[in-house]
N, C-alpha and C positions, 0 to 999 in steps of 0.2 A: 185467322190472322189477316190483318189488312196489309195492303201493298206498302203503305208508308212505314211499316215496321221492318221491312226487309233490309233497307240500308243500315239501320241501327244494329241488326243482328250481324250483318257482314262486317261492320266496323269492329264490333266486339270480337269476332272471330280473328280478324287481322291483328288486333292488339294481343290476343292470346298467343298467336303464332310468334309475334315478335318477342314476347316475354319468354318464350321457350328457348330462344337462341342463347348460346353461351355468353356470359357477360364479358368474356375475354376477347370476343371477336373484334378484329380491327379492320379498318378500311385498307384496301390495297394501296400501295404507293409504288414509286418508280423502282425501288429495290426488288420488287416482286417480278419485274420484267427485264431489268438491266443490271449489270454489274460493272464496276470499274476494273480495268485491266492495267496493272502497273508492272513493268518488267525491265530488267537491265542486267548487263554483265559484260565480260571481256569480249572484244571483237577485233578482227583483223580486216582492214579495208585495203584491197589491192587495186590501185589506181593505174590506169594506162592512158597516158596522154597521146592522142592521135596526131598531134602536130610534131614534126621531126625536131624542131628547135627545142621544144619543151620536153619531148620524150627523152632527150639526152641529158637533161639536168634535173628532172623531178624524180624523186624516189618512188618506187613501185608499191611498197608495203608499209602500212601504218597500223600501229597497235593502239587501241583505245577502248572506250566504253560506248556501247550502243544501248539505247533505251526507248521505251514506249509508254505512253499514257493514252488509254482509249476507253471507250464505252462499248459494251457488248450486250446483245440480247441473250436471254436465257433459253434453254431448250436443248434438244439433241444436236441441232446445228445452230451455232452462234454467228450472228452477223455483227462485225466490229468496225469501228472507225475511230481515228484518233491522230495523235501527233507522234512523230518519230525523230530521234536525234542521235548524232554521233559526235564524239570529240576525241581527238588523238591525245595520248598521254605523252606530252613533250614533242619535240621536233625530230624529224627523221632526216639524216644527212645523206647526200649523194655526191660522190666525187665527179667532177666535170672532166671529161677527157682532155688530154693535153692538146690535141688538135683543135679543140674549141676554146682554148685559153686557160685550161686548168682551173684550180680552185674547187670550191664545193658549194652546195646549197643546203639550206636547212628549212624544212617545210613542216608546218602544222596544219592539220585539216579539221574541219568541223562541218556539220550539216544539220539542217532542220527541215522537216517535211511532214507530209500527211499521208495516211494509208487507209485502205479498206481491206477487210479480210472476211473469209468464211471459214469457220472453225467446226470441224466434225468431232464430236465427242465419242470415242470408241472405248468406253470403259476407262481403264487407267491411262490410255494414250489419247492425245488429240493430234489431228493433222489440220493444217491451216494454210491454204494458198492465199497470197496477198499481193497487192499492187499499190503503187502510189507515186508520189513526186517528192524529190528532195532538192533543196538548194544547197550546193556544196561550196564551201569557202576554204581557200587555201592561202595561208600567209607564207610567202616564199622570200627567204633572205639569201642573198648571194655574196660569197666572200672570195676575195682574191681573184676576181675575174672582171675584166673590163669589156668583154664582148657582149655579155648579157646584162640587161637592166632588170631589176625586180619586177616580176609580173605576177600579181596575185590572182588566184583562181576564184571566180565568182560566177557560177553558172548552174542552171537547173538540170535535173536528170529525171527521166521516168524510170521506174524500176518495177520488178516483179520478183517473187520468191516463194519459198516454202518453209513452213515452220512446223516443228513437231515437239511435243512435250509429254512428260510423264507426271501424273498427279500423285500427291502424297496424301492419301486419305487417312484420317478424316479432316485434315487441315485444308486450307485454301491455297496451299503452295504448290507450284509446279516447277520442274526443272526441264529445260529444253534447249533446242538449238534452232537457229534459222540461217538460211542461205539465200542470198539475193544477188541479182545482176541488174545493173543500171546503165543507161546510155544517155549521154548529155544531149541537151537541146541546142547547144552551140556548134559552131563550125569553124572556129579559128583559134589559134594560139592557146590561151589558157581556158578556152571554152569548149574544147573538142576532146572528149575522153569517154572511156567506158570503165566500169568498175565492178568488182565482185566483193561481197561482204559475207563473212562467216562469223557468227556470234553464238556464244553460250549464254544462257540467261536464267535468272530465277524470277518467277512470276508470283505476284500476290493478287488474289481476287478480293475485292471489297464489295 
């Protein structure tokens, strides 16, 4: 056998090996490494304004919907990142004390932010610490009071929390709850607050 025959034999062996692979084999795509995380459900946001003037006129608790859309890696530990949002269902009223002019306020809250998370898959249960940043918006209307003028809330907040969920095998659905605490980046009037958020949610993995 001459040396110049060796490349031809090697090429034929390689072709034979490729022909032996299943015809159904497909190239890997992004869905093999990542999945979309979509979740949402009822939530309560407990807002505490740290400025005395607003603390007297802004309601503390708001009921609404909290949701997320993110992308997560696959594996025993998922690393996730995405967008998070909250919107109150209608306005929440707060009576203004007589000593400060009486009347009432009606406030609606919403927020939009981003988060990162690490999710541990423990069989049927997942645990996920997370952190991020929200911009919180509040539309404040004041009725029958001349001392205060409408001051809308528009300030960012850093937050952190913990999420847990239960999987429904063999589906891609999960039922869970998350709890978070946030602190505003502002330091005056309608920009100085802290909040807590508790949410139940239904998650779908795509």
